[in-house]
mmCIF file as Biopython writes it, N, C-alpha, C and O atoms, coordinates in Angstrom:
data_model
#
loop_
_atom_site.group_PDB
_atom_site.id
_atom_site.type_symbol
_atom_site.label_atom_id
_atom_site.label_alt_id
_atom_site.label_comp_id
_atom_site.label_asym_id
_atom_site.label_entity_id
_atom_site.label_seq_id
_atom_site.pdbx_PDB_ins_code
_atom_site.Cartn_x
_atom_site.Cartn_y
_atom_site.Cartn_z
_atom_site.occupancy
_atom_site.B_iso_or_equiv
_atom_site.auth_seq_id
_atom_site.auth_asym_id
_atom_site.pdbx_PDB_model_num
ATOM 1   N N  . MET A ? 1  ? -9.923  -9.377  -14.191 1.0 0.0 1  A 1 
ATOM 2   C CA . MET A ? 1  ? -8.635  -9.489  -13.644 1.0 0.0 1  A 1 
ATOM 3   C C  . MET A ? 1  ? -7.979  -8.163  -13.753 1.0 0.0 1  A 1 
ATOM 4   O O  . MET A ? 1  ? -8.003  -7.553  -14.822 1.0 0.0 1  A 1 
ATOM 5   N N  . MET A ? 2  ? -7.371  -7.668  -12.653 1.0 0.0 2  A 1 
ATOM 6   C CA . MET A ? 2  ? -6.814  -6.402  -12.550 1.0 0.0 2  A 1 
ATOM 7   C C  . MET A ? 2  ? -5.330  -6.530  -13.001 1.0 0.0 2  A 1 
ATOM 8   O O  . MET A ? 2  ? -4.647  -7.512  -12.712 1.0 0.0 2  A 1 
ATOM 9   N N  . LEU A ? 3  ? -4.870  -5.459  -13.738 1.0 0.0 3  A 1 
ATOM 10  C CA . LEU A ? 3  ? -3.516  -5.415  -14.024 1.0 0.0 3  A 1 
ATOM 11  C C  . LEU A ? 3  ? -2.585  -4.956  -12.873 1.0 0.0 3  A 1 
ATOM 12  O O  . LEU A ? 3  ? -3.037  -4.174  -12.037 1.0 0.0 3  A 1 
ATOM 13  N N  . PRO A ? 4  ? -1.368  -5.379  -12.789 1.0 0.0 4  A 1 
ATOM 14  C CA . PRO A ? 4  ? -0.468  -5.067  -11.679 1.0 0.0 4  A 1 
ATOM 15  C C  . PRO A ? 4  ? -0.230  -3.607  -11.698 1.0 0.0 4  A 1 
ATOM 16  O O  . PRO A ? 4  ? 0.065   -3.023  -12.741 1.0 0.0 4  A 1 
ATOM 17  N N  . ASP A ? 5  ? -0.363  -2.971  -10.482 1.0 0.0 5  A 1 
ATOM 18  C CA . ASP A ? 5  ? -0.141  -1.504  -10.326 1.0 0.0 5  A 1 
ATOM 19  C C  . ASP A ? 5  ? 1.386   -1.371  -9.933  1.0 0.0 5  A 1 
ATOM 20  O O  . ASP A ? 5  ? 1.774   -1.853  -8.869  1.0 0.0 5  A 1 
ATOM 21  N N  . GLU A ? 6  ? 2.203   -0.754  -10.741 1.0 0.0 6  A 1 
ATOM 22  C CA . GLU A ? 6  ? 3.615   -0.583  -10.360 1.0 0.0 6  A 1 
ATOM 23  C C  . GLU A ? 6  ? 3.931   0.180   -9.114  1.0 0.0 6  A 1 
ATOM 24  O O  . GLU A ? 6  ? 4.877   -0.115  -8.384  1.0 0.0 6  A 1 
ATOM 25  N N  . ILE A ? 7  ? 3.091   1.194   -8.889  1.0 0.0 7  A 1 
ATOM 26  C CA . ILE A ? 7  ? 3.253   2.077   -7.736  1.0 0.0 7  A 1 
ATOM 27  C C  . ILE A ? 7  ? 2.901   1.135   -6.440  1.0 0.0 7  A 1 
ATOM 28  O O  . ILE A ? 7  ? 3.712   1.057   -5.517  1.0 0.0 7  A 1 
ATOM 29  N N  . LEU A ? 8  ? 1.710   0.454   -6.411  1.0 0.0 8  A 1 
ATOM 30  C CA . LEU A ? 8  ? 1.513   -0.369  -5.316  1.0 0.0 8  A 1 
ATOM 31  C C  . LEU A ? 8  ? 2.500   -1.457  -5.115  1.0 0.0 8  A 1 
ATOM 32  O O  . LEU A ? 8  ? 2.866   -1.763  -3.980  1.0 0.0 8  A 1 
ATOM 33  N N  . GLU A ? 9  ? 2.947   -2.057  -6.184  1.0 0.0 9  A 1 
ATOM 34  C CA . GLU A ? 9  ? 3.935   -3.078  -6.009  1.0 0.0 9  A 1 
ATOM 35  C C  . GLU A ? 9  ? 5.248   -2.545  -5.398  1.0 0.0 9  A 1 
ATOM 36  O O  . GLU A ? 9  ? 5.923   -3.235  -4.633  1.0 0.0 9  A 1 
ATOM 37  N N  . GLU A ? 10 ? 5.557   -1.396  -5.732  1.0 0.0 10 A 1 
ATOM 38  C CA . GLU A ? 10 ? 6.777   -0.748  -5.120  1.0 0.0 10 A 1 
ATOM 39  C C  . GLU A ? 10 ? 6.491   -0.412  -3.599  1.0 0.0 10 A 1 
ATOM 40  O O  . GLU A ? 10 ? 7.338   -0.673  -2.745  1.0 0.0 10 A 1 
ATOM 41  N N  . ILE A ? 11 ? 5.336   0.144   -3.297  1.0 0.0 11 A 1 
ATOM 42  C CA . ILE A ? 11 ? 4.903   0.230   -1.949  1.0 0.0 11 A 1 
ATOM 43  C C  . ILE A ? 11 ? 4.983   -1.034  -1.068  1.0 0.0 11 A 1 
ATOM 44  O O  . ILE A ? 11 ? 5.477   -1.054  0.059   1.0 0.0 11 A 1 
ATOM 45  N N  . TYR A ? 12 ? 4.439   -2.090  -1.714  1.0 0.0 12 A 1 
ATOM 46  C CA . TYR A ? 12 ? 4.513   -3.431  -0.963  1.0 0.0 12 A 1 
ATOM 47  C C  . TYR A ? 12 ? 5.898   -3.894  -0.780  1.0 0.0 12 A 1 
ATOM 48  O O  . TYR A ? 12 ? 6.214   -4.475  0.259   1.0 0.0 12 A 1 
ATOM 49  N N  . LYS A ? 13 ? 6.758   -3.670  -1.742  1.0 0.0 13 A 1 
ATOM 50  C CA . LYS A ? 13 ? 8.114   -4.123  -1.659  1.0 0.0 13 A 1 
ATOM 51  C C  . LYS A ? 13 ? 8.819   -3.406  -0.514  1.0 0.0 13 A 1 
ATOM 52  O O  . LYS A ? 13 ? 9.501   -4.042  0.289   1.0 0.0 13 A 1 
ATOM 53  N N  . ILE A ? 14 ? 8.649   -2.011  -0.427  1.0 0.0 14 A 1 
ATOM 54  C CA . ILE A ? 14 ? 9.278   -1.219  0.566   1.0 0.0 14 A 1 
ATOM 55  C C  . ILE A ? 14 ? 8.738   -1.612  1.960   1.0 0.0 14 A 1 
ATOM 56  O O  . ILE A ? 14 ? 9.498   -1.727  2.922   1.0 0.0 14 A 1 
ATOM 57  N N  . ARG A ? 15 ? 7.508   -1.800  2.037   1.0 0.0 15 A 1 
ATOM 58  C CA . ARG A ? 15 ? 6.866   -2.193  3.321   1.0 0.0 15 A 1 
ATOM 59  C C  . ARG A ? 15 ? 7.333   -3.560  3.728   1.0 0.0 15 A 1 
ATOM 60  O O  . ARG A ? 15 ? 7.496   -3.765  4.931   1.0 0.0 15 A 1 
ATOM 61  N N  . GLU A ? 16 ? 7.569   -4.527  2.853   1.0 0.0 16 A 1 
ATOM 62  C CA . GLU A ? 16 ? 8.073   -5.770  3.169   1.0 0.0 16 A 1 
ATOM 63  C C  . GLU A ? 16 ? 9.518   -5.783  3.680   1.0 0.0 16 A 1 
ATOM 64  O O  . GLU A ? 16 ? 9.872   -6.480  4.631   1.0 0.0 16 A 1 
ATOM 65  N N  . GLU A ? 17 ? 10.399  -4.903  2.936   1.0 0.0 17 A 1 
ATOM 66  C CA . GLU A ? 17 ? 11.763  -4.747  3.309   1.0 0.0 17 A 1 
ATOM 67  C C  . GLU A ? 17 ? 11.857  -4.074  4.737   1.0 0.0 17 A 1 
ATOM 68  O O  . GLU A ? 17 ? 12.729  -4.444  5.524   1.0 0.0 17 A 1 
ATOM 69  N N  . HIS A ? 18 ? 11.016  -3.152  5.041   1.0 0.0 18 A 1 
ATOM 70  C CA . HIS A ? 18 ? 10.990  -2.510  6.291   1.0 0.0 18 A 1 
ATOM 71  C C  . HIS A ? 18 ? 10.655  -3.434  7.341   1.0 0.0 18 A 1 
ATOM 72  O O  . HIS A ? 18 ? 11.352  -3.448  8.355   1.0 0.0 18 A 1 
ATOM 73  N N  . ALA A ? 19 ? 9.655   -4.220  7.218   1.0 0.0 19 A 1 
ATOM 74  C CA . ALA A ? 19 ? 9.192   -5.169  8.192   1.0 0.0 19 A 1 
ATOM 75  C C  . ALA A ? 19 ? 10.246  -6.315  8.456   1.0 0.0 19 A 1 
ATOM 76  O O  . ALA A ? 19 ? 10.469  -6.749  9.586   1.0 0.0 19 A 1 
ATOM 77  N N  . LYS A ? 20 ? 10.848  -6.746  7.357   1.0 0.0 20 A 1 
ATOM 78  C CA . LYS A ? 20 ? 11.810  -7.738  7.443   1.0 0.0 20 A 1 
ATOM 79  C C  . LYS A ? 20 ? 13.167  -7.146  8.252   1.0 0.0 20 A 1 
ATOM 80  O O  . LYS A ? 20 ? 13.846  -7.852  8.998   1.0 0.0 20 A 1 
ATOM 81  N N  . ALA A ? 21 ? 13.403  -5.936  8.013   1.0 0.0 21 A 1 
ATOM 82  C CA . ALA A ? 21 ? 14.543  -5.252  8.844   1.0 0.0 21 A 1 
ATOM 83  C C  . ALA A ? 21 ? 14.292  -5.335  10.295  1.0 0.0 21 A 1 
ATOM 84  O O  . ALA A ? 21 ? 15.250  -5.302  11.068  1.0 0.0 21 A 1 
ATOM 85  N N  . PHE A ? 22 ? 13.072  -5.439  10.731  1.0 0.0 22 A 1 
ATOM 86  C CA . PHE A ? 22 ? 12.777  -5.437  12.179  1.0 0.0 22 A 1 
ATOM 87  C C  . PHE A ? 22 ? 12.178  -6.918  12.545  1.0 0.0 22 A 1 
ATOM 88  O O  . PHE A ? 22 ? 11.417  -7.080  13.499  1.0 0.0 22 A 1 
ATOM 89  N N  . ASN A ? 23 ? 12.573  -7.903  11.747  1.0 0.0 23 A 1 
ATOM 90  C CA . ASN A ? 23 ? 12.069  -9.316  12.084  1.0 0.0 23 A 1 
ATOM 91  C C  . ASN A ? 23 ? 10.630  -9.325  12.267  1.0 0.0 23 A 1 
ATOM 92  O O  . ASN A ? 23 ? 10.161  -10.086 13.113  1.0 0.0 23 A 1 
ATOM 93  N N  . TYR A ? 24 ? 9.797   -8.505  11.517  1.0 0.0 24 A 1 
ATOM 94  C CA . TYR A ? 24 ? 8.421   -8.623  11.481  1.0 0.0 24 A 1 
ATOM 95  C C  . TYR A ? 24 ? 7.845   -8.340  12.944  1.0 0.0 24 A 1 
ATOM 96  O O  . TYR A ? 24 ? 6.733   -8.765  13.256  1.0 0.0 24 A 1 
ATOM 97  N N  . ASP A ? 25 ? 8.597   -7.648  13.785  1.0 0.0 25 A 1 
ATOM 98  C CA . ASP A ? 25 ? 8.148   -7.346  15.211  1.0 0.0 25 A 1 
ATOM 99  C C  . ASP A ? 25 ? 7.310   -5.990  15.030  1.0 0.0 25 A 1 
ATOM 100 O O  . ASP A ? 25 ? 7.896   -4.945  14.747  1.0 0.0 25 A 1 
ATOM 101 N N  . VAL A ? 26 ? 6.055   -6.037  15.185  1.0 0.0 26 A 1 
ATOM 102 C CA . VAL A ? 26 ? 5.197   -4.847  15.095  1.0 0.0 26 A 1 
ATOM 103 C C  . VAL A ? 26 ? 5.560   -3.700  16.074  1.0 0.0 26 A 1 
ATOM 104 O O  . VAL A ? 26 ? 5.468   -2.516  15.750  1.0 0.0 26 A 1 
ATOM 105 N N  . LYS A ? 27 ? 5.956   -4.099  17.224  1.0 0.0 27 A 1 
ATOM 106 C CA . LYS A ? 27 ? 6.311   -3.025  18.218  1.0 0.0 27 A 1 
ATOM 107 C C  . LYS A ? 27 ? 7.633   -2.240  17.681  1.0 0.0 27 A 1 
ATOM 108 O O  . LYS A ? 27 ? 7.704   -1.014  17.765  1.0 0.0 27 A 1 
ATOM 109 N N  . LEU A ? 28 ? 8.550   -2.936  17.189  1.0 0.0 28 A 1 
ATOM 110 C CA . LEU A ? 28 ? 9.784   -2.339  16.642  1.0 0.0 28 A 1 
ATOM 111 C C  . LEU A ? 28 ? 9.528   -1.533  15.469  1.0 0.0 28 A 1 
ATOM 112 O O  . LEU A ? 28 ? 10.090  -0.452  15.301  1.0 0.0 28 A 1 
ATOM 113 N N  . ILE A ? 29 ? 8.617   -2.070  14.573  1.0 0.0 29 A 1 
ATOM 114 C CA . ILE A ? 29 ? 8.192   -1.321  13.327  1.0 0.0 29 A 1 
ATOM 115 C C  . ILE A ? 29 ? 7.617   0.057   13.736  1.0 0.0 29 A 1 
ATOM 116 O O  . ILE A ? 29 ? 8.002   1.108   13.222  1.0 0.0 29 A 1 
ATOM 117 N N  . LEU A ? 30 ? 6.750   -0.014  14.615  1.0 0.0 30 A 1 
ATOM 118 C CA . LEU A ? 30 ? 5.946   1.148   15.130  1.0 0.0 30 A 1 
ATOM 119 C C  . LEU A ? 30 ? 6.954   2.157   15.695  1.0 0.0 30 A 1 
ATOM 120 O O  . LEU A ? 30 ? 6.958   3.325   15.305  1.0 0.0 30 A 1 
ATOM 121 N N  . ALA A ? 31 ? 7.805   1.695   16.618  1.0 0.0 31 A 1 
ATOM 122 C CA . ALA A ? 31 ? 8.870   2.521   17.231  1.0 0.0 31 A 1 
ATOM 123 C C  . ALA A ? 31 ? 9.692   3.257   16.174  1.0 0.0 31 A 1 
ATOM 124 O O  . ALA A ? 31 ? 9.958   4.451   16.307  1.0 0.0 31 A 1 
ATOM 125 N N  . ASP A ? 32 ? 10.097  2.528   15.110  1.0 0.0 32 A 1 
ATOM 126 C CA . ASP A ? 32 ? 10.869  3.110   14.050  1.0 0.0 32 A 1 
ATOM 127 C C  . ASP A ? 32 ? 9.980   4.190   13.267  1.0 0.0 32 A 1 
ATOM 128 O O  . ASP A ? 32 ? 10.480  5.265   12.938  1.0 0.0 32 A 1 
ATOM 129 N N  . CYS A ? 33 ? 8.818   3.913   13.017  1.0 0.0 33 A 1 
ATOM 130 C CA . CYS A ? 33 ? 7.989   4.852   12.304  1.0 0.0 33 A 1 
ATOM 131 C C  . CYS A ? 33 ? 7.827   6.188   13.191  1.0 0.0 33 A 1 
ATOM 132 O O  . CYS A ? 33 ? 7.903   7.290   12.649  1.0 0.0 33 A 1 
ATOM 133 N N  . LEU A ? 34 ? 7.617   6.060   14.476  1.0 0.0 34 A 1 
ATOM 134 C CA . LEU A ? 34 ? 7.517   7.110   15.378  1.0 0.0 34 A 1 
ATOM 135 C C  . LEU A ? 34 ? 8.675   8.014   15.461  1.0 0.0 34 A 1 
ATOM 136 O O  . LEU A ? 34 ? 8.583   9.241   15.495  1.0 0.0 34 A 1 
ATOM 137 N N  . ASP A ? 35 ? 9.919   7.248   15.496  1.0 0.0 35 A 1 
ATOM 138 C CA . ASP A ? 35 ? 11.176  7.902   15.391  1.0 0.0 35 A 1 
ATOM 139 C C  . ASP A ? 35 ? 11.410  8.694   14.102  1.0 0.0 35 A 1 
ATOM 140 O O  . ASP A ? 35 ? 11.966  9.792   14.101  1.0 0.0 35 A 1 
ATOM 141 N N  . ARG A ? 36 ? 10.973  8.105   13.052  1.0 0.0 36 A 1 
ATOM 142 C CA . ARG A ? 36 ? 10.987  8.824   11.852  1.0 0.0 36 A 1 
ATOM 143 C C  . ARG A ? 36 ? 10.246  9.994   11.744  1.0 0.0 36 A 1 
ATOM 144 O O  . ARG A ? 36 ? 10.651  11.035  11.225  1.0 0.0 36 A 1 
ATOM 145 N N  . GLN A ? 37 ? 8.990   9.781   12.315  1.0 0.0 37 A 1 
ATOM 146 C CA . GLN A ? 37 ? 8.115   10.940  12.328  1.0 0.0 37 A 1 
ATOM 147 C C  . GLN A ? 37 ? 8.566   12.178  13.063  1.0 0.0 37 A 1 
ATOM 148 O O  . GLN A ? 37 ? 8.358   13.313  12.634  1.0 0.0 37 A 1 
ATOM 149 N N  . LYS A ? 38 ? 9.241   11.886  14.277  1.0 0.0 38 A 1 
ATOM 150 C CA . LYS A ? 38 ? 9.781   12.926  15.147  1.0 0.0 38 A 1 
ATOM 151 C C  . LYS A ? 38 ? 10.956  13.592  14.374  1.0 0.0 38 A 1 
ATOM 152 O O  . LYS A ? 38 ? 11.070  14.817  14.418  1.0 0.0 38 A 1 
ATOM 153 N N  . GLN A ? 39 ? 11.777  12.880  13.713  1.0 0.0 39 A 1 
ATOM 154 C CA . GLN A ? 39 ? 12.862  13.392  12.995  1.0 0.0 39 A 1 
ATOM 155 C C  . GLN A ? 39 ? 12.447  14.312  11.813  1.0 0.0 39 A 1 
ATOM 156 O O  . GLN A ? 39 ? 13.026  15.354  11.508  1.0 0.0 39 A 1 
ATOM 157 N N  . PHE A ? 40 ? 11.310  13.752  11.160  1.0 0.0 40 A 1 
ATOM 158 C CA . PHE A ? 40 ? 10.809  14.700  10.082  1.0 0.0 40 A 1 
ATOM 159 C C  . PHE A ? 40 ? 10.313  15.895  10.633  1.0 0.0 40 A 1 
ATOM 160 O O  . PHE A ? 40 ? 10.583  16.970  10.099  1.0 0.0 40 A 1 
ATOM 161 N N  . GLU A ? 41 ? 9.542   15.817  11.753  1.0 0.0 41 A 1 
ATOM 162 C CA . GLU A ? 41 ? 8.996   17.044  12.266  1.0 0.0 41 A 1 
ATOM 163 C C  . GLU A ? 41 ? 10.041  18.042  12.723  1.0 0.0 41 A 1 
ATOM 164 O O  . GLU A ? 41 ? 9.823   19.248  12.609  1.0 0.0 41 A 1 
ATOM 165 N N  . LYS A ? 42 ? 11.267  17.537  13.283  1.0 0.0 42 A 1 
ATOM 166 C CA . LYS A ? 42 ? 12.332  18.449  13.689  1.0 0.0 42 A 1 
ATOM 167 C C  . LYS A ? 42 ? 12.866  19.213  12.461  1.0 0.0 42 A 1 
ATOM 168 O O  . LYS A ? 42 ? 13.026  20.434  12.447  1.0 0.0 42 A 1 
ATOM 169 N N  . GLU A ? 43 ? 13.149  18.309  11.340  1.0 0.0 43 A 1 
ATOM 170 C CA . GLU A ? 43 ? 13.699  18.882  10.161  1.0 0.0 43 A 1 
ATOM 171 C C  . GLU A ? 43 ? 12.786  19.907  9.470   1.0 0.0 43 A 1 
ATOM 172 O O  . GLU A ? 43 ? 13.312  20.833  8.852   1.0 0.0 43 A 1 
ATOM 173 N N  . TRP A ? 44 ? 11.554  19.806  9.532   1.0 0.0 44 A 1 
ATOM 174 C CA . TRP A ? 44 ? 10.591  20.616  8.776   1.0 0.0 44 A 1 
ATOM 175 C C  . TRP A ? 44 ? 9.854   21.561  9.599   1.0 0.0 44 A 1 
ATOM 176 O O  . TRP A ? 44 ? 8.992   22.269  9.077   1.0 0.0 44 A 1 
ATOM 177 N N  . LYS A ? 45 ? 10.123  21.636  10.876  1.0 0.0 45 A 1 
ATOM 178 C CA . LYS A ? 45 ? 9.524   22.550  11.821  1.0 0.0 45 A 1 
ATOM 179 C C  . LYS A ? 45 ? 9.636   23.923  11.292  1.0 0.0 45 A 1 
ATOM 180 O O  . LYS A ? 45 ? 10.749  24.373  11.017  1.0 0.0 45 A 1 
ATOM 181 N N  . GLY A ? 46 ? 8.478   24.674  11.117  1.0 0.0 46 A 1 
ATOM 182 C CA . GLY A ? 46 ? 8.446   26.056  10.724  1.0 0.0 46 A 1 
ATOM 183 C C  . GLY A ? 46 ? 8.612   26.221  9.235   1.0 0.0 46 A 1 
ATOM 184 O O  . GLY A ? 46 ? 8.535   27.352  8.755   1.0 0.0 46 A 1 
ATOM 185 N N  . LYS A ? 47 ? 8.834   25.162  8.464   1.0 0.0 47 A 1 
ATOM 186 C CA . LYS A ? 47 ? 8.959   25.238  7.018   1.0 0.0 47 A 1 
ATOM 187 C C  . LYS A ? 47 ? 7.665   24.861  6.268   1.0 0.0 47 A 1 
ATOM 188 O O  . LYS A ? 47 ? 7.556   25.126  5.071   1.0 0.0 47 A 1 
ATOM 189 N N  . ILE A ? 48 ? 6.727   24.272  6.926   1.0 0.0 48 A 1 
ATOM 190 C CA . ILE A ? 48 ? 5.578   23.823  6.403   1.0 0.0 48 A 1 
ATOM 191 C C  . ILE A ? 48 ? 4.415   24.888  6.626   1.0 0.0 48 A 1 
ATOM 192 O O  . ILE A ? 48 ? 4.141   25.231  7.776   1.0 0.0 48 A 1 
ATOM 193 N N  . ILE A ? 49 ? 3.782   25.373  5.618   1.0 0.0 49 A 1 
ATOM 194 C CA . ILE A ? 49 ? 2.772   26.382  5.684   1.0 0.0 49 A 1 
ATOM 195 C C  . ILE A ? 49 ? 1.451   25.723  5.568   1.0 0.0 49 A 1 
ATOM 196 O O  . ILE A ? 49 ? 1.154   25.084  4.558   1.0 0.0 49 A 1 
ATOM 197 N N  . LYS A ? 50 ? 0.604   25.868  6.634   1.0 0.0 50 A 1 
ATOM 198 C CA . LYS A ? 50 ? -0.643  25.321  6.606   1.0 0.0 50 A 1 
ATOM 199 C C  . LYS A ? 50 ? -1.754  26.371  6.130   1.0 0.0 50 A 1 
ATOM 200 O O  . LYS A ? 50 ? -1.743  27.511  6.594   1.0 0.0 50 A 1 
ATOM 201 N N  . THR A ? 51 ? -2.636  25.997  5.271   1.0 0.0 51 A 1 
ATOM 202 C CA . THR A ? 51 ? -3.662  26.933  4.751   1.0 0.0 51 A 1 
ATOM 203 C C  . THR A ? 51 ? -4.828  26.902  5.713   1.0 0.0 51 A 1 
ATOM 204 O O  . THR A ? 51 ? -5.422  25.847  5.936   1.0 0.0 51 A 1 
ATOM 205 N N  . PRO A ? 52 ? -5.158  28.032  6.278   1.0 0.0 52 A 1 
ATOM 206 C CA . PRO A ? 52 ? -6.302  28.022  7.265   1.0 0.0 52 A 1 
ATOM 207 C C  . PRO A ? 52 ? -7.662  27.752  6.515   1.0 0.0 52 A 1 
ATOM 208 O O  . PRO A ? 52 ? -7.781  28.030  5.322   1.0 0.0 52 A 1 
ATOM 209 N N  . LEU A ? 53 ? -8.612  27.240  7.204   1.0 0.0 53 A 1 
ATOM 210 C CA . LEU A ? 53 ? -9.816  26.867  6.674   1.0 0.0 53 A 1 
ATOM 211 C C  . LEU A ? 53 ? -10.855 27.953  7.027   1.0 0.0 53 A 1 
ATOM 212 O O  . LEU A ? 53 ? -10.713 28.573  8.081   1.0 0.0 53 A 1 
ATOM 213 N N  . LYS A ? 54 ? -11.924 28.227  6.179   1.0 0.0 54 A 1 
ATOM 214 C CA . LYS A ? 54 ? -12.975 29.141  6.586   1.0 0.0 54 A 1 
ATOM 215 C C  . LYS A ? 54 ? -14.287 28.416  6.376   1.0 0.0 54 A 1 
ATOM 216 O O  . LYS A ? 54 ? -14.339 27.550  5.503   1.0 0.0 54 A 1 
ATOM 217 N N  . LYS A ? 55 ? -15.238 28.673  7.032   1.0 0.0 55 A 1 
ATOM 218 C CA . LYS A ? 55 ? -16.605 28.067  6.876   1.0 0.0 55 A 1 
ATOM 219 C C  . LYS A ? 55 ? -17.378 28.671  5.796   1.0 0.0 55 A 1 
ATOM 220 O O  . LYS A ? 55 ? -17.362 29.888  5.613   1.0 0.0 55 A 1 
ATOM 221 N N  . ARG A ? 56 ? -18.009 27.918  5.122   1.0 0.0 56 A 1 
ATOM 222 C CA . ARG A ? 56 ? -18.961 28.275  4.083   1.0 0.0 56 A 1 
ATOM 223 C C  . ARG A ? 56 ? -20.398 28.444  4.765   1.0 0.0 56 A 1 
ATOM 224 O O  . ARG A ? 56 ? -20.689 27.947  5.853   1.0 0.0 56 A 1 
ATOM 225 N N  . LYS A ? 57 ? -21.166 29.134  4.060   1.0 0.0 57 A 1 
ATOM 226 C CA . LYS A ? 57 ? -22.588 29.322  4.611   1.0 0.0 57 A 1 
ATOM 227 C C  . LYS A ? 57 ? -23.287 27.955  4.863   1.0 0.0 57 A 1 
ATOM 228 O O  . LYS A ? 57 ? -24.078 27.808  5.794   1.0 0.0 57 A 1 
ATOM 229 N N  . GLU A ? 58 ? -22.973 26.999  4.025   1.0 0.0 58 A 1 
ATOM 230 C CA . GLU A ? 58 ? -23.645 25.680  4.181   1.0 0.0 58 A 1 
ATOM 231 C C  . GLU A ? 58 ? -23.090 24.868  5.234   1.0 0.0 58 A 1 
ATOM 232 O O  . GLU A ? 58 ? -23.582 23.770  5.492   1.0 0.0 58 A 1 
ATOM 233 N N  . GLY A ? 59 ? -22.010 25.373  5.917   1.0 0.0 59 A 1 
ATOM 234 C CA . GLY A ? 59 ? -21.248 24.680  6.955   1.0 0.0 59 A 1 
ATOM 235 C C  . GLY A ? 59 ? -20.269 23.722  6.681   1.0 0.0 59 A 1 
ATOM 236 O O  . GLY A ? 59 ? -19.870 22.899  7.505   1.0 0.0 59 A 1 
ATOM 237 N N  . VAL A ? 60 ? -19.829 23.836  5.378   1.0 0.0 60 A 1 
ATOM 238 C CA . VAL A ? 60 ? -18.790 23.005  4.837   1.0 0.0 60 A 1 
ATOM 239 C C  . VAL A ? 60 ? -17.488 23.770  4.845   1.0 0.0 60 A 1 
ATOM 240 O O  . VAL A ? 60 ? -17.453 24.942  4.469   1.0 0.0 60 A 1 
ATOM 241 N N  . LEU A ? 61 ? -16.373 23.097  5.287   1.0 0.0 61 A 1 
ATOM 242 C CA . LEU A ? 61 ? -15.134 23.827  5.395   1.0 0.0 61 A 1 
ATOM 243 C C  . LEU A ? 61 ? -14.390 23.882  3.860   1.0 0.0 61 A 1 
ATOM 244 O O  . LEU A ? 61 ? -14.397 22.935  3.073   1.0 0.0 61 A 1 
ATOM 245 N N  . GLU A ? 62 ? -13.850 24.991  3.651   1.0 0.0 62 A 1 
ATOM 246 C CA . GLU A ? 62 ? -13.074 24.996  2.418   1.0 0.0 62 A 1 
ATOM 247 C C  . GLU A ? 62 ? -11.793 25.734  2.600   1.0 0.0 62 A 1 
ATOM 248 O O  . GLU A ? 62 ? -11.701 26.540  3.527   1.0 0.0 62 A 1 
ATOM 249 N N  . GLU A ? 63 ? -10.741 25.509  1.740   1.0 0.0 63 A 1 
ATOM 250 C CA . GLU A ? 63 ? -9.421  26.231  1.903   1.0 0.0 63 A 1 
ATOM 251 C C  . GLU A ? 63 ? -9.588  27.649  1.362   1.0 0.0 63 A 1 
ATOM 252 O O  . GLU A ? 63 ? -10.352 27.932  0.439   1.0 0.0 63 A 1 
ATOM 253 N N  . ARG A ? 64 ? -8.808  28.519  2.015   1.0 0.0 64 A 1 
ATOM 254 C CA . ARG A ? 64 ? -8.748  29.921  1.568   1.0 0.0 64 A 1 
ATOM 255 C C  . ARG A ? 64 ? -7.783  29.961  0.362   1.0 0.0 64 A 1 
ATOM 256 O O  . ARG A ? 64 ? -6.797  29.225  0.319   1.0 0.0 64 A 1 
ATOM 257 N N  . VAL A ? 65 ? -8.063  30.761  -0.530  1.0 0.0 65 A 1 
ATOM 258 C CA . VAL A ? 65 ? -7.222  30.868  -1.775  1.0 0.0 65 A 1 
ATOM 259 C C  . VAL A ? 65 ? -6.616  32.231  -1.708  1.0 0.0 65 A 1 
ATOM 260 O O  . VAL A ? 65 ? -5.864  32.617  -2.603  1.0 0.0 65 A 1 
#
């Protein structure tokens, strides 16, 4: 038997509250998620630094340090 995971329980609770706020309508939930994503991208545009990747000889990508 697995012990309860507090982090997962909190995620499940938040997800349930979010779904309930939109009457469990998947289309409305998705629309809200997309709106939140657009808002996040607006707020953080130009503030997030992406580390470029370089190829290793074996063909595996790795981060530059």
